[in-house]
N, C-alpha and C positions, 0 to 999 in steps of 0.2 A: 611844511608843521601843518598838520589836518586845521581846517577852520570848523571850528565850532557853529551850528547852522541852530535856527528858533526856528521851528516847527511850523508855518500856518496852521488857522485854526482843520483845513482840510484833510491835511496827514495826521493830524494829530486823530481829528476826529475817525480816521479809519485804522487806524492802531488802539485804539478805544473801545473798537467797535468788532473788534478780534475775540477782546476778553466778553464783551455781552453780550454780543450778536454771533453765535456758534452756529446756527442752524431754523429752522424755522420757527420752531417750536419754544427757544429764546426771544424772537420778536413776540409768540403771544401771553408766553409769560409775562412781559413788563408789559407790555399794553395792555391785558385784563387787572396784574394789579394797580397800576396804574387809575382806571378804573374800579378793584374795589377802592381804593384809598378816596377817589371824588364818591364816593358815599353811593355809588351805584346799587341797585337793589334790582335789575334784571340788565346782564350781561348777555348780547347776543355774535357770537364766533362765527366767521364761517374762509374756509381755507378752499384754495384750488390748486392742483397741482401739486398737493403736500405741500403748501404753503409759500415754493418755491416764487409759482407767479401768481398770489391774488393772497392776502389778507384784510379781513375787516374785520373790527369788531367794533361793535355800538352799545352806548352804555346807557344809562337816566341819571347815570351821575351828574353834579354841581355847575359843568360845566368849566371852558378857559373863560377870564373877561378878555376883549377885545383889543386890550393894549399889551397883554400876555402874550398872547399867540405866537409871535414870532420870537417869543423871546425862551418859551418855554424847548424849543429848540435851538438854546444855547450852550456849550458847555459848561456843565454846574451849576446852570440853572435847578431849583426847584420849590415848591409852596411847600418843602416835607422838614426841613433844620433854617436854622437860623445860625446859630453858631456853633463852633467845639462842643459848648454843654449838651447837645440837643444829641451828643451819638451817644452820649453818657445812656438814656434812655428812649428808644427806639422808637416807637409804637406804631408806626409807617411802614406797609411792603415796597417802598422806595424814597430814596433817602438821597442817591448820588448825582442824581443828576444828569448821568452820562447817558442815559437808557436812550431817549427821543435822539439825539444829535446825532449816536450811533448808529442809529435805524435808517434817519435819514440821511445819513454818508455811503451807504451802499445800496442804496434802495430808493425806489418813486414813488414819496408820500402823498396822501391827500388828506390834508385834516378838514374836518366841519364840526364845530363849536360852537355850543350857545348854555346863558346864561340866566337863570329866571329874572335877572335885571336887564334882559336885554331884551327890543323886541324881533332883531333879526341875527341869524348867526353868523359866526365868520368864519372862513375861506382860508384857509392856508394851501397851495401848494410846493412839494419840492422836490429838486431829485440831485441827487448826490448828492446833497445840504444844500442845497444853492436852488435861492427863493424861485420858482417859476411864476407864479400867478397869486395873487388875493384880493378878499375883497370881503362881499357877507353874499350868508345866504338862506331859505327858509330852513327851519329843523324847531323840532321839540328840543327842551332844556334833555341838555346828554352832550355827550361826546359820537361823533365817529369817525371814527383813520382808519384808512383802506393803504398798504403798504402792496409794491408790487414790483416783479421786474429785483428778487432780491438778490443782492451780487453782481447785478448788471456791470459793474464798472468794477471788481474783481475778479475776471475771472478762474482767478488762481485758487479760491476759493471755492468755485461752483463743484469742480472738479470733485472734492471732499466731500462734497453732500452725500446722499444715499437716494436711491432710490426714491419717485414722489410717494408710493403707498406707504418705505418703508418711515420716510418724513411723517406723512399722516401720522402715521404710528405712533409718533413720539411725541407729539401735536396732540395728541388725542390723549397722551398719557403725563401730558400737563396741562388741562383742561382738567384730565380727571383728580389731577391733584388740589387744584382750588377749588372745584368742585366740596369738594370733603374738607377742604379749610376754609370754605365759606357757607355754609350749610344754609343759610337765609337769604344768599344771592338765588334768583331766580335765573341760570342760565340753559342756553337754546346753541346748541352746535351743529354746525355744520360743517359736510367736507363735497363736494362736487354736488352743490347744490343740496344733497340727499340728509336732512335731520339722520344725525347720529345717535341725538340723544337729549331727553330735556329734561334737568331739574326742577323744582317747582319753588326749590326755597324754605322748605317746611321741616328744616331742621334735617342733620345727620342721617338717621336712620331712613328717611327718602330719599336722599342721597345715596345711598348706598345700594335700596333698591331700586333706584335710577341707573345705577351704572353698573355693579355688577348683576350676571344671572341668576336667575332666582333661585339655581337650587343651587352656589353658596351664599347669599344674601341670611338663607334662612340658616344657618350652622352661625351669627354674629350673636350676641351677647352686652347687655348696658355692661360698661365698664367704670364709676366715677369714683375717686379719693382722693383727700387733701392728706397732706401732713400736719402734726399737732398743732404744728406756730398758725395753721390755714397758710401759708406762704405760699406753698406749692398745692399745684392738679392737677387732676390729672383726669380724660374725660375719653367715651366713644363706646365701638363698640372692638371686642374682640373676642378672635373665633373660641368655638368650644373645644372640648381635648381630646372629642372624640375625631376631629375633625383635623385633615393634616392638607398641607399642599409640598408638591415634590422643589420649592423653588419660593424665590420671595417677591412674586409680582405682584403678593396682595398685601404687601407691606408697607403702611400709610405714613409718616410722624410727623406733627405739627407741632412747632414750638409758639403758641401765644398766637395761633389763625396763622404762622407762618410756613408752608410745605418746607423741609429739609429734610438732607441725609444722613443722618447722624445715629454710630456703630456704637455710641452708648447704651442709647433707646433700647433699638436692636436688640445688640445682647442679653440686655437686664429683659426686657422682656422669654425671648427666647430661652435663656438662664430656668426662667419657672414656667416655664413648658417640661424639665427634660425628665425623663422619664414617663412619660406622659405621650411622645411622639416616638412614631418609629426614626433610626438613624438615617439622618439627613431627609429629615422631614421636618416640613415651619411650618408655623403658626400663622393662622390670618391676624390683622388688625389692621384698625383706624384711628387711632389714638393724640387727643391736643395731650400738653403738655403747659400748664398754666404756671412760669415762672416770673418774678420781679425783674423789669427790666433793665436795667444795672445789673441784675445774674447774667448775660445773656451776650453774648457780641459777637453781633451776624454781619460785622462788615470784613469779614475775613477775605470774602471773594467777590469781584465784580459783581456775579448774577446768584447773590445774596442764599444759594440754597446748603452752604455748611454754617456752623454755628458752633463758637465757645462756649462753655460754661467756668462761669467762675469758682465754681469745686464739680468737676466731674463726678466724682466719689459718693456726693451724697446726692446726687442728682439719679446715678446707678442705684444706692440704696434706695429709692424711695420709691422707682420706677418696677423693683426690682421686688422688693415688700409690697405694692400692692396689683403685682400682676399673678402672684403667688398666693392672694387671697383669692381673685380675679378666681385661679385654676383651680384652687380647694373645693370654694363655694362651688363653682360648676361641676365639676365631678361628681359634687355628694349629691345636687340636684337632681343630676341626668341618672345617676343610681337610685334615687324616690321613684325619678320618672320612670323606670326600667321593671321595678317593683310594685308599679300600681301605676297602670297606663290609663284607668278610668278616672282617676285625679290629677285638677290642672294642675300643673305646675306654673307661682308666679316666677320664677326665673327666668320662662322662655314666655318672648314678647305675645301676644296676642294677634301681632299678623307672622310672629315666625309660626304659630300652631299651628294657624287657616293653613299656612302655606305646606307645612310639614302633613297634615292630613290630606288636603290635595296631590300632593306629593305622591301618598302609599296608594292614591283611589287611582291612578295615572301611571304608576312605574309597575307591574303585574312583574314585568321582566326580572325587576331586582330579586324577589323574591329565588323567580326561576334558577336567576343566576346564582346564586348559594346553594340552589340542591344539583348547580353543576360540580360544584365545590365540595360538596358532599360526594357527591359519586366519582369526582376524580380521584378522593383521596379513601377510595376502599382500600382492603386489605389485596393484594395481589392475589391469597386461591382463592375469590370467587372468581374472578374471571379470566376465560383464556387469553395468554399474551399473543396469540395473534390476534385478537381479535381485536384489542389494548389501538397496536399496531392501525388493522384493518379500519378502526374508526376515523381515521385522519384521511382517507381517500375519497374522495369527491369526485361528482363526475362531472368532467371536460365538455361539460355544455352549460346554454340555458336554462336552468329548470322550469317546467313546464307548467304555466300560471302561478310558477312563486313559491316561497312558504314563507309563514309566518313568520318572526323575528322571535314570539315568544315558544313558538315551537321549536324554533333552532335548540335555540339557550336548553331547552330538557329535552336535544335529543342525546344522551348521554349514552355509556356507556351501557347499562341495559336496554338499550336500545337496540342493539349490535346486534342482529343474526345472521346466520349460517349465509344466506346473500351478499352480505357485508363479508363476510369470511371468504367465500369463495372469490367475487369479482377483485378483493387485495390479492388471492393467492393466485389468478391468472394474469394478473399485470405484473406479481412479481419474477413471477418465473419465465413469463413469455419476456420480461422488459432484461432483464443481467443477466449475462451467460460468464461473470468472472470464477477465475477459479476460487472453490473455497479455503475459505481462511478456515475454519474448522469445521475440519470434515468428520464422518466416521472413525478415524483412527486415534481423536483429542482423549482424553481422560478427564472427565470432570471431578477434581478433584474439591467442591462445595463454596461453603462460601464465608468469607474472613468477615466480622464483624456484620455481620445482614447487607454486607454493603458491595465487595469486592466478590467476582466471580471467579474462580480458580481454576485454570486448564491447563491439563500437560500435552505436550506436543512437538516431536521432533528436537528431541534432547532439552526441550524447554518450556516455562513455566508463565502463560499470560495471566494476569488478573486484571480484569477486565472492570473499571468502574462500573456500573449495574445502570444507574442514572444517569451518567456522561452520554452513555454509549448509546442509550433507549433516547436521549432529549435527540441526540444528532439527526437519529434515522429518524425521529417522527419530523425533525426541520426541515432534512436535508429533503423529502418530498414534499413540503409543504411550498417548500420555494421552488420548486419546481414549474409550479401555479402560473408566480407570479410573474405578471407582466406579456400571460398568453391570451388575454381577455376574455377569456372565462368568466360568465359573472352569472350572480343568483340576484335574481328577482324577488324583491321583499315584499310579501303581501302587504303586510301592514310597514309605511312606510314608518322610519324611525329619525325623528326631532332630538335636534336636540343643540343648547345653550352655551356662548361663547362669552367673555366680557370681548372688550372691544380692541384693543392690541393681538387677541387673539382673533378675533372674527380677520383685521386686518391682512394679516399675516396666513390664512385663510384662505381668505379672498385670491391671494397669491398664489398656493398652491391646485385653488379648484382644476385650470388647466391640467397637470400632472397627475390629479388624483381621478380626472375624468379619463384622461389617457391608460392609465392599469385596472380600467372594470368598475370605478365607483361612478353612478348615477345618484348624483348631488347638485343641489342648490342652493342658494339665498332663500328663506325663506319669510327672509321680514324681519326687523331688526336687526336683534344678536342671534337671529337661531337658524338654523339650516339644516333640510329637508333631505335624507339619503331611501332610494327607493329602489339599489341596485349594488350588489360589493360582486367586488372580484370572489371564486368560488373558494379560492382558500382562504377566508377571510370567513365561508361559512359558518355558523354553529357559533360565532364567538362574542363575546361582550364585545359591541358597536360603542358602548358609551364609554367603557371601558382604554379602547381603543384609540378614537379620537380625543380620550381626555389627553390622554399621552401623546397625541400628538402636538398639542396645544403646551400642554409642559416644554417640549421640546422646543416649541418657536418662540416660549420666550424670551426673554431678552437679545432679542433680532438674531435669532441662530439661524445659517442657511440647513434647513428639513429636507430631504427629496420625500415622496412618496411612496415608492420603497425603500426609503433609510427605515422610515414611519413602519411600514408593514414587517419589512425583516425583523425590529425589538420586538412588536406585539406577537409574531411568527415564536420570536424566541422562546417568548413568556407563554406563549400556551407549552411550546413543547415541552420546557421547563414541568409545567405544571402537571401533563397530562402523561409525564413517562415514571417510569418507577424507582418509588424514589429509593434514597440509601436507610437501609436499616426496615426495605421490607425482608423479611425469611420468601426465599428461591427454595421450589425443589427441586428433585433432580431431575425433573421431566419439561418442568417449566428454565430450569437453567441452559435444555440445549433446546427446548423450543427458540430461547433470543439468541444462542446459536445460530441456529439454523437463518435468521431472519438479520443478523449478521452478516452472514454466506450471502443472502441476495441483498443486499444493499449495492445499491451502483458503487458508489466510492465505499473504501473501507470506513466506518465511523472511529479514527484515529481520535478525534477532538471533539468537544463539547462544540456547542454553541457560540460559546464564551469563551474558546480557546484553551481549558483543563485537559491535562491527558484523559483518554477514555479508555486506552488499552498501550497496556505498558508490557512489554515483554523481556521477562528475567533470561539469559542461558544458562546452561548448567555451570557453564564455566565463571560466569558471574557467582555465582551461589559458591562451591568453589574456592574464588578467591574472597567472600570474608570471612569464609572459615577459616582460611590459610592452609589450605589444602598445598594451592600453588599458586606461584610466587611470580 
């Protein structure tokens, strides 16, 4: 018969730690929430080695009395609730009494704390949950707790941790959540001794501007609403319907000041933006819902990031209605702003207007990018098809003296001259010698639906998707230069900003970007400076390129620099290729066929994998009409 064992405190603390302490970010979360519950108005967070080596949190809260210092590390010891009735209306971030003993059981902890009533502070050191030192220390009122060598006594847990930089990114996200949920608490956040960001505790708008890049922060506007009874409320900031993101990395939900993950709220807000945003695009928001405490159950999981509502449908309806009102008003105000640029629009915050004006002065390239789009969409009858292909041929060397980023963006089809055409023709004719697919013996039948070219040859009909085949040829020629170390110096360096998650991911990608031809460096804060790019990217929108890379890196995805470039080249090829619906005359069709003949590889598929050329034999046509069986 098996014996039923009563587990020792050390063992059940290790088990509990598995739920409470999953990674360094979990430790930071618990320690920061303890500081907030202690009434701190200033919190300093420091991490080393992604938080695996060391985490230090210092606050100016009320501190812990000497007689309760050791008690704080006992299982289910808490100052936040006393009895079962308190669970019905939890107002603090912590309440379970599991965090400190769980953290101490898998790390080395040093606690220094002092209350206003005591002349000296208290010192307590633990290793694996066992007290190794206790005494007094000098300290200002508040608490300073250091957690070192996380999971030193559970090696199996260590192997499931990510790389330090990835763990740092998770910690950063956790800190950002708490900066937004406690906008009147001043935060300082350091990683490896370097200040990552500092929020002054002057409100939510200041917090957003401290954490998010400027070009993102200016797209937020205020939302504030209550229901008819006044017991439900929503406040915060949401993105304007003219701005969108390809993922949900800029969505923060708080319930009564607690950062949570809740699909009910997220779905309601996203539903309100339907019809305003593109497919698979998402709004940004930082919102706090104020609900009766007995209406929300936060005791769902030890991590306290999940909540349940007494009536989820009621919450959904309130949030959806509030968000719809915001989106409708924002759309109206934006249209007013567009129709009368000189009239100040009260919907936009004063800081947002000044930021927008400054951005317009310093980003001349954005207007030229619009010109790029206009030129790329010109009717095909306005220019020679070979010149379209030729404009994507770049010299395989470092450009003398560099070229302005602005100039390259405006260097489009109208600037293609006979030299570019000659260069392209000499390049293709010298390089490729495969048998012609469409020689002089082909019969051009014409176009179908202004999208497909029909050609008869050797008792077969070829159906050519004009966009797909042209897109493939452009893409193949661009990809040949990737990784060949041909670079283009920029006369004016390109500077861009990212958020903290994206910066951590880009820091890891820098060596790979450098290897394939980028000259890119940290420019301080959340910015990077690009001085040179692979020649393949010359003439492209670098802002869009790096924005796309950052979007791919969100959610800790593993993205290589070459994959990022490939994705951008696919987009560029798609954008600059002949479009479906463009009418081609006989000369243009034959020009397209000659370019197919010159291609190094027959462009049978577009870069997305769709068929570009389909062959239908005479026999297959006869079978369609039942001439043969």
